[in-house]
C-alpha positions in Angstrom: 0.1 0.1 -0.1 1.3 3.3 -0.9 1.8 6.0 1.2 -0.3 9.1 0.9 0.5 11.2 3.7 3.1 13.2 1.5 1.5 15.4 -1.0 3.0 15.5 -4.7 3.9 18.5 -6.1 1.8 18.0 -9.4 -1.4 16.9 -7.6 -2.3 19.9 -6.4 -2.7 23.3 -8.4 -2.2 26.7 -6.1 -5.2 28.8 -5.6 -3.0 31.5 -6.4 -1.7 30.5 -9.9 -2.8 33.1 -12.2 0.7 34.6 -13.3 1.6 35.2 -16.8 4.5 34.0 -18.9 7.2 35.9 -17.1 6.0 35.6 -13.8 3.8 38.6 -13.7 -0.4 38.5 -13.1 -2.3 38.7 -16.1 -4.5 41.5 -17.1 -7.5 39.4 -16.5 -6.8 39.0 -12.9 -6.0 43.0 -12.6 -9.4 43.3 -13.9 -11.1 41.1 -11.4 -9.1 42.8 -8.5 -10.4 46.3 -10.0 -14.0 45.5 -10.3 -14.1 43.6 -6.5 -12.3 46.8 -5.4 -14.9 49.3 -7.0 -17.8 47.0 -5.5 -16.2 47.2 -1.9 -15.8 51.1 -2.4 -19.4 51.5 -3.5 -20.5 49.4 -0.7 -18.5 51.2 1.9 -19.8 54.4 0.8 -22.9 53.6 0.8 -22.8 52.4 4.1 -21.2 55.7 5.0 -23.8 58.1 3.4 -26.4 56.0 5.4 -24.7 56.5 8.6 -24.4 60.2 8.0 -28.1 60.6 7.1 -29.0 58.9 10.0 -27.4 60.8 12.2 -28.4 63.8 10.6 -32.1 63.1 11.2 -31.4 62.2 14.8 -29.7 65.3 15.4 -32.8 67.1 13.6 -35.5 65.3 15.9 -36.9 68.7 17.5 -39.5 68.8 14.6 -43.5 68.6 16.0 -45.2 65.8 15.5 -48.3 65.7 13.0 -51.0 66.1 15.6 -49.0 69.0 17.2 -48.7 71.1 14.0 -51.4 73.7 13.1 -53.2 73.7 10.6 -52.0 76.7 8.7 -48.4 75.8 9.2 -47.9 78.3 11.6 -45.8 77.4 14.9 -47.5 77.5 18.1 -46.5 79.8 20.8 
């Protein structure tokens, strides 16, 4: 029976085996990285905008409720 405890290099392909012939990553790899980075930046930007909007609305919560407002739109004194 063979010993399978030692891995032979030809059996496994590395997950990061996406280099071009000269050893640098291929153009397709750079495009995938760019797309992923832009998607991540959009997600982070949207989250930051939501948090800023929530802070603005929370800071301006002293508006009268609809039941407290007068019919003509004037403030009560």
